[in-house]
C-alpha positions in Angstrom: -72.2 -0.8 30.3 -70.9 1.0 27.2 -71.6 4.8 27.4 -71.4 5.9 23.7 -72.0 3.9 20.7 -71.6 4.6 16.9 -73.8 2.5 14.3 -72.7 2.1 10.7 -75.7 0.6 9.0 -77.3 1.7 5.8 -80.6 -0.1 6.1 -83.2 1.7 8.2 -84.9 -1.4 9.5 -81.6 -2.9 10.8 -80.6 0.5 12.2 -83.7 0.7 14.1 -83.4 -2.9 15.5 -80.0 -2.2 16.7 -81.0 1.1 18.4 -83.8 -0.9 20.2 -81.1 -3.4 21.5 -79.1 -0.5 22.8 -82.1 0.9 24.6 -83.0 -2.5 26.0 -79.5 -2.4 27.5 -80.0 1.1 28.8 -77.4 2.6 26.4 -78.9 6.1 25.4 -76.1 7.8 23.9 -75.7 6.5 20.4 -75.3 7.9 16.9 -75.7 6.2 13.5 -74.6 6.7 10.0 -75.6 5.2 6.6 -72.2 6.0 5.1 -68.7 4.7 6.3 -67.0 7.9 5.5 -69.4 9.8 7.7 -69.0 7.2 10.4 -65.3 7.6 10.5 -65.5 11.4 10.7 -67.8 11.0 13.7 -65.3 8.8 15.4 -62.5 11.1 14.7 -64.5 14.2 16.0 -65.4 12.4 19.1 -61.7 11.6 19.8 -60.8 15.3 19.2 -63.6 16.4 21.4 -62.2 13.9 24.1 -65.5 12.1 24.2 -64.7 8.9 22.1 -67.1 6.1 21.5 -66.8 2.9 23.5 -68.3 0.7 20.8 -68.7 0.5 17.0 -71.3 -1.8 15.5 -70.9 -1.9 11.7 -72.4 -3.7 8.8 -70.1 -5.0 6.1 -72.0 -4.1 2.9 -73.1 -0.8 2.0 -75.2 0.0 -1.1 -74.0 2.8 -3.4 -75.9 5.8 -4.4 -75.3 9.2 -5.8 -72.8 10.1 -3.1 -69.0 9.6 -3.8 -67.4 7.6 -1.0 -63.8 7.0 -0.1 -64.7 4.0 2.2 -67.0 1.5 0.5 -67.4 -1.3 2.9 -67.4 -2.1 6.6 -64.1 -4.1 6.5 -62.2 -1.0 5.5 -64.3 1.2 8.0 -63.2 -1.2 10.8 -59.7 -1.2 9.9 -59.5 2.6 9.8 -61.3 2.9 13.1 -59.1 0.4 14.7 -55.9 2.5 13.5 -57.5 5.6 14.9 -58.8 4.3 18.2 -57.0 1.1 19.1 -59.0 0.4 22.3 -62.7 0.9 21.0 -64.7 -2.4 20.9 -65.9 -3.5 17.4 -68.8 -5.6 16.4 -69.3 -6.6 12.9 -73.1 -7.2 12.2 -73.6 -8.8 8.8 -75.4 -11.6 6.7 -71.9 -12.9 5.7 -71.6 -16.4 6.6 -68.3 -17.6 4.8 -65.9 -18.9 7.2 -62.8 -17.4 5.5 -64.4 -14.0 5.4 -65.3 -14.0 9.1 -61.9 -15.3 10.0 -60.3 -12.4 8.1 -62.3 -9.8 10.1 -60.7 -11.2 13.3 -57.4 -11.7 11.9 -57.0 -8.5 9.8 -59.7 -6.1 10.6 -59.6 -6.6 14.3 -63.1 -7.0 15.1 -64.1 -8.1 18.8 -67.2 -9.8 17.7 -69.2 -11.1 14.7 -72.9 -11.3 14.9 -74.8 -13.1 12.0 -78.0 -11.1 10.9 -80.8 -13.7 11.1 -83.4 -15.3 13.5 -81.3 -14.9 16.6 -79.5 -11.7 15.7 -81.1 -9.6 18.3 -80.3 -12.1 21.2 -76.8 -12.5 19.8 -76.1 -8.8 19.6 -77.2 -8.3 23.2 -74.9 -11.2 24.2 -72.1 -9.8 22.2 -72.3 -6.3 23.8 -72.5 -7.7 27.3 -69.5 -10.0 26.7 -67.4 -7.3 25.3 -68.3 -5.0 28.1 -67.5 -7.4 30.8 -64.5 -9.3 29.4 -61.8 -9.3 26.7 -63.2 -12.4 25.1 -64.5 -12.6 21.5 -68.1 -13.4 20.4 -69.2 -15.2 17.2 -72.7 -16.2 16.5 -73.2 -19.9 17.0 -74.5 -20.6 13.5 -71.1 -19.6 12.0 -68.8 -20.3 14.9 -69.0 -24.1 14.3 -67.8 -23.6 10.7 -64.7 -21.6 11.9 -63.8 -24.6 14.2 -64.0 -27.2 11.5 -60.7 -29.0 11.0 -61.3 -29.4 7.3 -61.1 -25.6 6.7 -58.3 -24.8 4.4 -55.5 -23.0 5.9 -53.8 -20.4 3.7 -49.9 -20.6 4.0 -46.8 -18.7 2.7 -47.0 -20.7 -0.6 -50.6 -19.9 -1.3 -49.8 -16.1 -0.6 -46.7 -16.2 -3.0 -48.9 -17.8 -5.7 -51.7 -15.3 -5.2 -49.1 -12.4 -5.4 -47.7 -13.8 -8.7 -51.3 -14.0 -10.1 -52.0 -10.4 -8.9 -49.0 -9.2 -10.9 -50.6 -10.7 -14.1 -48.1 -13.8 -14.3 -49.5 -16.7 -16.0 -50.1 -19.9 -14.2 -47.7 -21.9 -16.1 -44.9 -19.3 -15.6 -45.1 -19.4 -11.9 -42.9 -22.6 -11.4 -40.1 -21.0 -13.3 -40.3 -17.8 -11.2 -40.4 -19.8 -7.9 -37.3 -21.8 -8.9 -35.3 -18.6 -9.6 -36.5 -17.3 -6.2 -35.8 -20.5 -4.4 -39.5 -20.9 -3.3 -40.4 -24.5 -2.8 -42.4 -26.6 -3.6 -42.4 -25.2 -7.1 -43.5 -28.0 -9.5 -46.1 -27.3 -12.1 -48.4 -29.9 -10.7 -48.2 -28.4 -7.2 -49.0 -24.9 -8.4 -51.9 -26.2 -10.4 -53.4 -28.0 -7.3 -52.8 -25.2 -5.0 -54.6 -22.7 -7.4 -57.4 -25.3 -7.8 -57.9 -25.5 -4.0 -57.7 -21.9 -3.7 -60.5 -21.2 -6.3 -62.7 -23.9 -4.6 -62.1 -22.5 -1.1 -62.9 -18.9 -2.1 -65.7 -20.0 -4.6 -63.8 -18.1 -7.4 -64.9 -18.6 -11.0 -61.3 -18.1 -12.3 -57.9 -16.8 -11.3 -59.0 -13.1 -11.9 -61.9 -13.5 -9.6 -59.7 -15.2 -7.1 -57.2 -12.4 -7.1 -60.1 -9.9 -6.7 -61.5 -11.7 -3.7 -58.2 -12.1 -1.8 -57.3 -8.5 -2.5 -60.7 -7.4 -1.1 -60.0 -9.5 2.1 -56.5 -8.0 2.5 -54.8 -11.3 2.0 -52.6 -9.8 -0.7 
């Protein structure tokens, strides 16, 4: 079983629940942090001391307080820890249930498991820890795993990325077709661009194009 675990969780009740799971699995060597910056420092120091952590369990959302932070969320923490220690196992432990967000955690942040906080979270967390220790498979809580497998999930392609990049540069929607024609990007009709943006806003539940750009930037898509 894992020998050394780091927990990044700012809610005391959740943190105590995770600690109890670790104790139930006979994992006694663990530390926790309420701040992402502090968690990353602990990971870095453990590596320097030649006593690295085997497993990171991290929430995604952290409430802000008086302390100034460089890393504001678990997504960024996971990415930085993965860069620092490529072989560490990582479990995202969150209430997030949007399929595109969870997919991004695996595709972009490099998590090994996603456990949904809820009625079955304790048992799911135990299963995830055991699976990651005994195999190279990934784990996703059943409640959200089915959503990721749905065939009607909208797949983001290169055209969507190009549209989002133009919007992020402040280019007006009506001007994107002209730019695409100059760049040789197809399809580039006005109706196609309009339909793609409408689908993206619907998929990401964005109120407008500014909100859409903000969401996709936070996810690391652009």
